[in-house]
C-alpha positions as a printed Julia matrix, in Angstrom:
158×3 Matrix{Float64}:
 -41.5    -8.06  180.77
 -42.01   -4.47  179.68
 -45.45   -3.16  178.9
 -46.12   -3.62  175.2
 -47.42   -0.79  173.04
 -49.29   -1.66  169.88
 -49.6     0.69  166.88
 -53.18    1.02  165.67
 -53.72    1.84  162.0
 -57.25    3.19  162.6
 -56.17    6.21  164.63
 -55.46    5.29  168.24
 -51.73    5.03  168.81
 -51.46    2.39  171.53
 -52.83   -0.33  173.78
 -51.04   -1.74  176.84
 -51.44   -4.33  179.58
 -52.14   -2.21  182.67
 -51.92   -5.17  185.03
 -52.1    -8.94  185.2
 -52.12  -11.03  188.37
 -53.28  -14.28  189.91
 -56.08  -14.44  192.49
 -57.95  -17.11  194.45
 -61.2   -16.07  192.73
 -62.5   -13.18  190.64
 -65.5   -12.09  188.61
 -66.71   -9.19  186.49
 -69.88   -7.69  187.97
 -72.79   -6.51  185.79
 -71.74   -2.87  186.38
 -68.26   -3.62  184.96
 -66.41   -3.6   188.31
 -64.14   -6.45  189.39
 -64.63   -8.5   192.55
 -61.39  -10.23  193.54
 -60.47  -12.54  196.45
 -56.89  -13.29  197.53
 -55.1   -11.3   194.84
 -51.54  -10.82  193.6
 -49.73  -13.76  195.17
 -46.42  -15.13  193.87
 -45.76  -18.01  196.3
 -48.14  -20.72  197.45
 -47.49  -23.63  199.79
 -49.32  -26.91  199.28
 -49.36  -30.11  201.39
 -49.16  -32.73  198.6
 -48.79  -33.22  194.85
 -50.41  -33.4   192.42
 -52.71  -30.73  193.87
 -55.98  -29.28  192.57
 -55.41  -25.53  192.93
 -58.22  -23.43  191.48
 -57.32  -19.8   190.81
 -58.14  -16.91  188.5
 -56.02  -14.87  186.11
 -57.01  -11.18  186.07
 -55.91   -8.95  183.16
 -56.68   -5.31  182.34
 -55.84   -3.67  179.01
 -55.88    0.09  178.59
 -56.42    1.86  175.26
 -58.85    1.46  172.43
 -58.89   -2.08  171.02
 -56.55   -2.37  168.06
 -58.97   -4.63  166.24
 -62.65   -5.52  166.24
 -61.66   -8.79  167.89
 -58.97   -9.41  170.49
 -57.86  -13.0   171.06
 -56.35  -13.92  174.41
 -54.17  -17.01  174.83
 -52.76  -18.6   177.97
 -49.79  -20.93  178.26
 -48.75  -22.38  181.63
 -45.19  -23.69  181.84
 -44.34  -25.86  184.83
 -41.08  -26.78  186.57
 -38.27  -27.66  184.19
 -39.85  -25.67  181.35
 -42.48  -28.3   180.61
 -45.71  -26.88  179.13
 -48.8   -27.97  181.01
 -51.08  -30.07  178.75
 -53.37  -28.16  176.4
 -52.62  -24.73  177.84
 -51.65  -22.91  174.63
 -55.19  -22.32  173.52
 -57.31  -19.26  172.84
 -59.15  -18.54  176.08
 -61.38  -15.76  174.81
 -62.23  -13.72  171.78
 -63.45  -10.33  172.94
 -65.63   -7.96  170.98
 -66.88   -4.61  172.34
 -69.82   -5.49  174.6
 -71.25   -5.06  178.04
 -69.87   -7.19  180.87
 -70.59  -10.88  180.47
 -69.89  -14.08  182.39
 -69.2   -17.17  180.33
 -69.99  -20.62  181.75
 -66.58  -21.81  180.47
 -64.94  -19.64  183.14
 -64.04  -16.51  181.16
 -65.51  -13.16  182.22
 -64.93   -9.91  180.41
 -66.0    -6.34  179.99
 -64.96   -3.98  177.22
 -65.34   -0.22  177.05
 -63.73    2.29  174.74
 -60.67    2.7   176.97
 -60.37   -0.52  179.02
 -60.78   -4.24  178.62
 -60.93   -6.48  181.69
 -60.58  -10.22  181.4
 -60.83  -12.89  184.09
 -59.96  -16.52  183.38
 -61.15  -18.84  186.14
 -58.81  -21.84  186.21
 -61.15  -24.01  188.27
 -59.56  -27.36  187.41
 -55.88  -26.36  187.49
 -53.78  -29.25  188.8
 -50.2   -28.47  189.81
 -48.24  -31.73  189.42
 -45.12  -30.84  191.44
 -43.45  -28.1   193.47
 -41.35  -25.59  191.54
 -41.73  -22.44  189.45
 -44.68  -22.01  187.1
 -44.91  -19.31  184.4
 -48.28  -18.03  183.24
 -47.76  -16.52  179.76
 -50.65  -14.45  178.45
 -50.87  -13.14  174.89
 -53.33  -10.75  173.29
 -53.46  -10.69  169.53
 -55.28   -8.31  167.23
 -53.21   -6.24  164.85
 -50.08   -6.97  166.92
 -49.22   -9.01  170.02
 -48.99   -8.03  173.7
 -47.42  -10.45  176.15
 -47.03  -10.65  179.93
 -45.57  -13.36  182.19
 -46.51  -14.03  185.79
 -44.24  -16.24  187.9
 -45.65  -18.44  190.66
 -43.41  -20.39  193.05
 -45.12  -23.5   194.42
 -43.58  -25.01  197.55
 -44.38  -28.18  199.46
 -45.31  -27.73  203.1
 -43.87  -30.36  205.39
 -46.35  -31.96  207.71
 -44.89  -32.15  211.11
């Protein structure tokens, strides 16, 4: 999906998704930097299904926020186009602040020019092998979207 540009009626002309990727684990540090483990994978191999597969979604937006509040949503679509239960939900509402870590698994930091968001999917259960799509949306004045594909394969024990 192409990078979305959002018009901003208060003077800044755009905001875009700089990057979005999956990682084994990630967090926003108090100084605003990101610590990431096992990043940017697109294929995983698992021994059995269903499988508990904790991971993190890392997103960075560049530009001045188009609104006082930015709402992020996540939808995970599994093999066969079936939406995973209860995944189309707001995962964070971000307001300009210092870095914070939320006990619900969402970490964020906002500055004038960048917004970093980490969603820790600690209880993600993948029910079957196949292709999964992680659809992220940011809404404010307009909508930005990005999809991340993940191929999940079964490893034969032999």
